[in-house]
C-alpha positions in Angstrom: -61.1 78.8 15.9 -61.7 76.3 12.9 -60.8 77.1 9.8 -62.6 76.0 6.7 -62.4 76.5 3.2 -65.3 75.8 0.6 -65.4 72.6 -0.7 -64.2 73.7 -4.3 -61.5 75.4 -2.9 -60.5 72.5 -0.8 -60.4 70.3 -3.4 -58.7 72.4 -6.2 -57.0 75.3 -4.5 -52.9 75.0 -3.6 -51.5 75.8 -0.1 -51.4 79.6 -0.6 -55.5 79.7 -0.7 -55.5 78.2 2.9 -54.8 82.0 4.2 -58.4 83.0 3.6 -60.4 80.9 6.2 -63.3 81.5 7.9 -65.9 80.0 10.7 -68.0 76.8 9.3 -71.5 76.7 9.7 -72.6 74.3 12.3 -69.9 75.0 14.6 -71.1 75.2 18.6 -69.4 76.7 21.6 -68.5 74.7 24.2 -70.5 71.5 24.6 -73.7 72.8 23.2 -75.7 70.4 20.8 -76.0 71.3 17.3 -79.6 72.7 16.4 -79.5 70.9 13.3 -78.4 67.5 14.2 -79.7 64.5 12.4 -83.9 63.6 13.5 -85.0 60.3 13.1 -88.8 59.3 14.5 -90.7 56.1 14.1 -94.0 54.3 15.5 -91.8 51.2 16.3 -91.4 51.9 20.1 -88.4 49.1 20.1 -86.3 50.6 17.2 -86.9 54.1 18.5 -85.8 53.1 22.3 -82.8 51.5 21.1 -81.6 54.5 18.9 -82.5 56.6 21.6 -80.8 55.0 24.3 -77.5 54.6 21.7 -77.3 58.3 21.3 -77.6 58.7 25.3 -74.7 56.2 25.1 -72.7 58.4 22.7 -73.5 61.5 24.7 -72.1 59.9 27.7 -69.0 58.8 26.3 -68.2 62.5 24.9 -65.3 63.0 27.5 -62.2 65.3 28.1 -59.2 63.2 28.2 -55.5 64.4 29.9 -53.6 66.5 27.9 -55.9 67.6 25.7 -58.5 69.8 26.8 -61.5 69.6 24.0 -64.0 66.8 24.1 -63.4 63.7 22.4 -65.5 60.5 21.9 -64.0 57.8 24.3 -64.4 54.0 23.3 -66.9 53.6 26.5 -67.6 50.6 28.5 -64.0 49.2 30.3 -61.8 51.3 27.7 -61.8 54.8 29.2 -59.9 56.6 26.3 -59.6 56.9 22.6 -57.9 54.6 20.4 -55.8 55.3 16.8 -57.3 52.0 15.5 -61.0 53.1 16.1 -61.8 56.2 17.8 -61.0 58.7 14.6 -63.5 56.5 12.8 -66.0 56.6 15.5 -66.1 60.2 16.0 -66.1 60.5 11.6 -69.5 58.6 11.8 -70.7 60.3 14.8 -70.0 63.7 13.3 -73.2 64.7 11.8 -74.3 65.0 15.5 -70.9 66.4 16.9 -68.9 67.9 14.5 -66.2 69.3 17.5 -66.0 66.1 18.8 -64.9 64.7 15.4 -62.4 67.6 14.8 -60.9 67.0 18.7 -60.8 63.1 18.3 -58.3 63.5 15.3 -56.3 66.3 16.4 -55.7 64.9 19.7 -53.6 62.2 17.8 -51.6 65.1 16.1 -51.4 67.1 19.1 -49.9 64.1 21.3 -47.6 63.1 18.4 -43.7 62.8 19.2 -41.3 64.7 17.5 -40.0 61.4 15.4 -43.2 61.2 14.2 -44.7 58.5 16.3 -48.4 58.9 16.6 -49.7 57.5 20.0 -51.8 54.1 19.9 -54.2 56.0 22.4 -54.7 58.7 24.8 -56.5 57.1 28.0 -57.0 58.7 31.8 -54.4 56.0 32.8 -51.7 57.3 30.0 -50.6 58.0 26.8 -49.8 55.0 25.0 -46.9 54.7 22.8 -46.1 50.9 23.5 -48.0 49.5 20.2 -48.8 50.9 17.0 -52.6 49.9 17.1 -53.7 51.0 13.9 -56.7 49.9 11.5 -58.9 52.2 10.1 -56.3 55.0 8.6 -56.4 58.2 10.9 -55.2 59.7 7.8 -58.4 58.3 5.7 -60.8 59.4 8.4 -59.1 63.1 8.8 -59.3 63.5 5.1 -62.7 62.7 4.5 -63.7 65.1 7.5 -61.8 67.9 6.3 -62.8 67.5 2.7 -66.6 67.1 3.7 -66.7 69.9 6.4 -64.3 72.4 4.6 -61.5 72.3 7.2 -58.4 73.5 5.8 -56.6 74.0 9.2 -57.5 70.2 9.7 -56.6 69.4 6.4 -53.0 71.0 6.9 -52.6 69.4 10.3 -53.3 66.1 9.1 -51.3 65.8 6.0 -48.4 66.7 8.2 -48.8 64.4 10.8 -49.9 61.4 8.8 -47.0 61.9 6.2 -44.4 62.1 9.3 -46.3 58.9 10.9 -45.6 57.0 7.5 -42.0 58.0 7.8 -41.8 56.9 11.1 -43.3 53.4 10.7 -40.8 52.9 7.7 -38.1 53.6 10.1 -39.0 51.6 12.9 -41.6 48.8 11.3 -39.9 47.7 8.3 -36.8 46.2 9.7 -36.6 43.5 7.6 -36.6 45.7 4.4 -39.6 44.4 2.8 -41.4 47.6 2.6 -44.5 45.9 4.1 -45.4 46.9 8.0 -44.5 44.8 11.0 -46.4 43.4 13.7 -44.5 43.2 17.0 -47.0 42.6 19.7 -50.9 41.6 19.9 -52.1 45.2 20.5 -50.6 46.6 17.4 -53.4 45.0 15.5 -56.0 45.3 18.4 -56.6 41.6 18.2 -56.8 40.9 21.7 -56.9 37.5 22.9 -56.9 36.2 19.2 -55.5 32.9 18.1 -53.7 35.2 15.5 -51.0 36.1 18.3 -51.4 33.3 20.5 -48.3 32.8 22.6 -46.8 36.3 21.5 -46.4 39.2 23.9 -49.6 41.8 24.1 -47.2 45.1 24.0 -43.7 45.9 22.9 -40.7 45.6 25.5 -41.1 48.7 28.0 -43.7 50.0 25.9 -41.7 51.1 23.5 -43.2 50.6 20.0 -39.7 50.6 18.1 -38.2 47.4 19.8 -40.0 43.6 19.7 -39.1 40.7 22.0 -36.5 38.5 21.3 -39.1 35.7 20.2 -38.8 33.0 17.3 -41.2 34.5 14.6 -40.9 38.3 15.0 -41.3 40.7 13.4 -44.4 39.4 11.4 -45.3 40.8 7.7 -48.9 41.9 8.5 -51.4 42.2 5.8 -54.1 44.5 7.6 -51.0 46.9 9.1 -49.9 47.2 5.8 -53.5 47.8 4.2 -54.1 50.6 6.7 -50.7 52.2 5.1 -52.0 52.0 1.8 -55.0 53.6 2.6 -53.4 56.5 4.2 -51.0 56.9 1.2 -54.2 57.0 -0.9 -55.5 59.5 1.3 -52.2 61.4 1.9 -52.3 61.5 -1.9 -55.8 63.5 -2.0 -54.7 65.7 0.7 -51.5 66.7 -1.1 -53.6 67.3 -4.5 -56.3 69.5 -2.6 -53.2 71.6 -1.2 -52.0 71.8 -4.9 -48.8 69.7 -3.9 -49.0 67.3 -7.0 -45.6 66.1 -7.3 -46.3 64.9 -3.7 -49.5 63.3 -4.5 -48.1 61.5 -7.3 -45.3 60.0 -5.2 -47.9 59.0 -2.2 -49.9 57.4 -5.2 -46.8 55.6 -6.5 -45.9 54.4 -2.8 -49.3 53.4 -2.2 -49.2 51.1 -5.3 -45.8 49.7 -4.2 -47.4 48.5 -0.8 -50.5 47.3 -2.3 -48.5 44.9 -4.8 -46.7 43.7 -2.1 -49.3 43.0 0.0 -51.0 40.6 -2.7 -47.6 39.4 -3.7 -46.0 38.2 -0.1 -49.2 37.8 1.8 -52.0 36.3 0.0 -52.0 32.7 -0.2 -54.1 31.7 -3.2 -54.9 27.9 -2.3 -56.5 28.9 0.9 -58.1 32.2 -0.3 -56.9 34.2 2.7 -54.3 36.7 3.8 -51.7 35.7 6.9 -49.3 37.2 8.6 -45.9 35.9 7.7 -43.5 35.6 10.4 -39.7 35.9 10.4 -39.1 32.2 9.9 -41.0 32.4 6.4 -44.3 30.7 8.1 -47.2 31.8 7.4 -49.6 32.2 10.4 -52.7 30.3 9.4 -55.6 31.7 11.1 -58.2 32.8 8.9 -59.3 35.9 10.8 -61.1 39.3 9.7 -57.8 40.4 8.4 -59.3 39.3 5.5 -62.1 41.8 5.8 -59.6 44.6 7.0 -57.6 44.2 3.7 -60.8 44.7 1.8 -61.8 47.7 4.2 -58.9 49.8 2.1 -59.7 48.3 -1.5 -56.4 46.4 -1.7 -58.2 43.8 -3.6 -59.9 44.0 -6.9 -63.2 42.9 -7.8 -62.5 39.8 -9.0 -60.1 38.8 -6.0 -62.8 40.2 -3.7 -65.4 37.7 -5.3 -63.2 34.7 -4.4 -62.8 36.2 -0.9 -66.8 36.7 -0.8 -67.7 33.1 -1.7 -65.0 31.1 0.1 -64.9 33.3 3.3 -66.8 36.4 4.1 -70.3 35.4 2.9 -69.8 31.7 3.4 -72.3 30.6 6.2 -69.6 28.0 7.7 -66.8 30.8 7.8 -67.5 34.4 8.7 -71.4 35.1 7.4 -73.0 33.2 10.6 -76.4 34.7 11.9 -75.0 37.5 13.2 -72.1 38.6 11.0 -68.9 39.0 10.9 -67.5 37.0 13.0 -63.7 37.7 13.9 -62.2 34.3 13.2 -63.8 31.9 10.3 -66.2 29.6 12.2 -64.9 26.6 10.5 -61.5 27.5 11.7 -60.0 25.2 14.2 -58.6 27.9 16.1 -62.3 29.4 16.5 -62.4 30.0 20.5 -65.7 28.5 22.4 -66.9 29.0 25.0 -66.6 32.7 24.1 -64.8 34.8 26.5 -64.8 38.7 27.2 -63.1 41.0 24.6 -62.3 38.2 22.5 -61.1 38.5 18.6 -61.1 34.7 18.6 -64.4 34.5 17.2 -67.2 36.6 18.4 -68.8 39.1 16.2 -67.1 42.5 16.8 -69.0 45.9 17.0 -66.2 47.4 15.4 -66.2 45.1 12.4 -69.8 45.7 12.1 -69.1 49.7 12.1 -66.3 49.2 9.5 -68.2 47.1 7.2 -70.0 50.1 5.5 -66.1 51.0 4.2 -66.2 48.1 2.2 -69.6 46.1 1.4 -71.1 48.8 -0.9 -67.8 49.4 -2.5 -67.6 45.9 -3.7 -71.1 45.8 -4.8 -73.1 44.1 -1.9 -75.6 46.3 -0.5 -77.9 43.7 -0.4 -76.2 41.3 1.4 -75.3 44.1 3.9 -79.0 44.1 4.6 -79.2 41.3 5.9 -76.2 41.9 8.1 -77.7 45.3 9.5 -80.9 43.9 10.3 -79.3 40.9 12.3 -77.2 43.7 14.3 -80.2 45.8 15.3 -82.3 43.1 15.8 -79.7 41.8 18.4 -78.8 45.4 19.9 -83.1 45.8 20.6 -82.7 42.4 22.5 -80.1 43.4 24.9 -80.2 47.3 25.2 -76.7 47.5 27.2 -74.8 48.3 24.0 -71.6 45.5 24.6 -68.7 45.1 22.6 -69.1 41.3 21.0 -71.7 38.6 20.3 -72.1 34.8 19.7 -72.1 35.2 15.9 -74.5 32.0 16.0 -77.0 33.2 18.8 -76.8 37.1 19.0 -76.3 36.8 22.4 -73.8 39.6 23.8 -71.1 38.9 25.8 -71.6 40.2 29.6 -69.6 39.6 32.4 -66.2 41.5 32.0 -67.7 43.4 29.0 -69.2 45.9 30.6 -72.2 47.9 28.9 -72.2 51.3 26.9 -69.6 50.7 24.4 -69.4 53.5 21.7 -68.9 51.1 18.5 -72.1 49.1 19.2 -74.0 52.1 19.6 -72.8 53.9 16.7 -74.0 51.0 14.9 -77.3 51.1 15.9 -77.4 54.6 14.7 -75.4 54.4 11.6 -77.6 51.3 10.5 -80.9 52.6 11.0 -79.8 55.6 8.5 -78.5 53.1 5.8 -81.5 50.9 6.5 -84.5 53.6 5.9 -82.7 57.1 6.0 -80.1 59.1 3.7 -76.6 59.2 4.0 -74.4 61.8 2.4 -71.4 60.4 0.1 -69.2 62.7 -1.8 -71.1 64.4 -4.8 -74.2 62.3 -4.1 -77.0 61.3 -1.6 -77.8 58.0 -0.8 -81.8 57.5 -0.2 -82.2 54.2 1.3 -85.9 53.4 1.0 -87.4 50.5 2.7 -91.3 50.7 2.6 -92.5 48.1 5.1 -89.2 48.2 7.3 -89.9 47.7 10.8 -87.9 50.7 11.4 -89.7 52.5 8.6 -92.8 52.4 10.7 -94.7 56.1 10.5 -90.8 56.9 10.2 -89.3 60.5 9.8 -85.9 61.4 9.1 -83.9 64.6 8.7 -80.3 65.0 7.8 -78.5 68.3 7.6 -76.3 68.7 4.6 -72.4 69.9 4.2 -72.9 73.4 2.8 -76.5 73.6 4.1 -79.8 72.2 3.6 -81.3 69.2 4.9 -82.4 65.8 3.1 -85.6 64.6 5.0 -87.7 61.3 4.5 -91.5 60.5 5.3 -92.8 57.1 5.0 -96.5 55.7 5.0 -98.2 52.8 4.7 -97.3 52.6 0.7 -93.9 54.2 0.5 -92.1 57.4 1.2 -91.8 60.9 0.3 -88.3 62.4 -0.1 -87.5 66.3 0.3 -84.5 68.1 -0.6 -84.1 71.3 1.4 -87.7 71.7 2.0 -88.7 71.2 -1.9 -90.2 67.7 -3.1 -87.3 65.2 -4.9 -89.2 61.9 -5.2 -91.8 59.4 -3.9 -90.7 55.8 -3.9 -93.2 53.0 -3.3 -93.3 49.4 -3.4 -90.2 47.4 -2.6 -86.8 48.3 -1.3 -84.4 50.6 -3.5 -81.8 53.0 -3.1 -82.5 56.3 -5.1 -78.8 58.0 -5.9 -78.7 61.4 -6.7 -76.7 64.4 -7.0 -76.4 66.8 -4.2 -78.4 69.1 -6.2 -81.1 66.3 -6.2 -80.3 65.1 -9.9 -81.0 61.4 -10.5 -78.5 59.2 -10.8 -79.5 55.7 -10.3 -81.7 53.0 -8.4 -79.9 50.3 -6.9 -81.5 47.0 -5.6 -80.9 46.9 -1.7 -83.0 43.7 -0.9 -81.8 40.1 -0.7 -85.0 39.4 -2.9 -86.2 41.3 -6.2 -88.1 44.2 -5.8 -90.7 46.0 -7.8 -90.1 49.6 -7.5 -92.4 52.7 -8.3 -90.6 55.9 -8.6 -92.5 59.2 -9.0 -90.3 62.6 -9.5 -91.8 66.3 -10.0 -92.5 66.8 -13.8 -91.7 63.2 -14.7 -94.0 60.4 -15.4 -93.9 57.5 -12.7 -91.8 55.1 -13.7 -91.9 51.2 -12.6 -88.4 49.2 -12.0 -87.6 45.5 -11.4 -84.7 45.7 -9.1 -82.5 42.5 -8.6 -80.2 42.5 -5.9 -77.2 44.9 -6.0 -78.5 45.6 -9.7 -77.8 49.4 -10.5 -80.5 51.0 -13.0 -79.3 54.3 -14.5 -82.3 56.8 -14.5 
């Protein structure tokens, strides 16, 4: 049985409050699909075909892996299993369609955790892997988001125990230099297969034992992205502790998060390059400009001022990471960029995983308008191919075929998630983001309906001039003219309008009982309403 708490209880009750739990709304038996899953239709046949095919790919990748009896979302393509660096995050993105799968995709790692606290790097058809740590998006963060949003007290307890023990394991075995930062021992630790970042280094730890590294010059390395993952995990652990009423523990996790954040900034950032690099055991920086930069931003390690520097110098630089089809895995003007692009290459290709992770930082740092361009380019490339493969050329948008097989979950999730972020509604903690883009390709005759946590639904219906927004069957607003994000509270109370187009927009907003209002919105401008 899945146990739940109300949202208010989950956020404020102590551990004693976890005793009275009940079955949540919207859970289904076995593999029966949820009746109120998100719905999207459009008269744009190319977009509809790609969206529907993406859902088919994802449904086909819901499978049962060894040692765990419940279905999870596997990576797909040639990757017959679920990996800690990405599987829980992917399942979180998919959770409105299959909340059971989202839950199972987290509990798998907790159930297979070793007694010493080590979480598996993966659970595959062939084996459960403990030969590397392989983490990017913190499983603590995605577990917290899932437990918080679904009111799942049992998951909250399990995640808090498991992720706290995992932090302890990492500090015992991946802090051998005593710096307080997380060390990388091999290529697979960061999931950067075939990346020049790890040139000359082994893929895996010796004898598949992640507690040890090969006796090679330069190992172990202090890694910005692995350390950022722990920063994000500790922030999530602090939130979990508060929800469980453990305020002293919450304060401790918060303090420890700040400690590792300050270490990342002071030891692994090179100001002259405006880049984060690995620092090897001989005190040398591995000066390859890679998606380590965006991964550090993904956990909000940097403040807005430093992010602005990273954005200008690298992330939004068309010569660096912002190609025609962003974001490349190595800066395009870095000598280490690998061409021609081989299969499974974090040596330059734009990766589906990087695209799927972008919403975790693009909005946070105030670049919803530029994100529009990235989403459009990815959806365009997917519709031109429809095989849902792992990576594409950042210049041409052509997906790598050959050894990169079709039906890759992250790319399918990009198509689905980006559709809702472009022209639909996204549920955030305490808010609804209504992303309205009249005239967009996907918006042609489009109808969208999203089931909301705690009941009700949010719907958008487009016509030639604009869109009608409905909240749980009641008219909420009509938006006409240009593109804008209407931000409301969960009850529909309007909060702000946000400019989500790269060009200035003229927007008309009508809400029941209020006069029509006209707004001139600049890119990324937020206006209180």
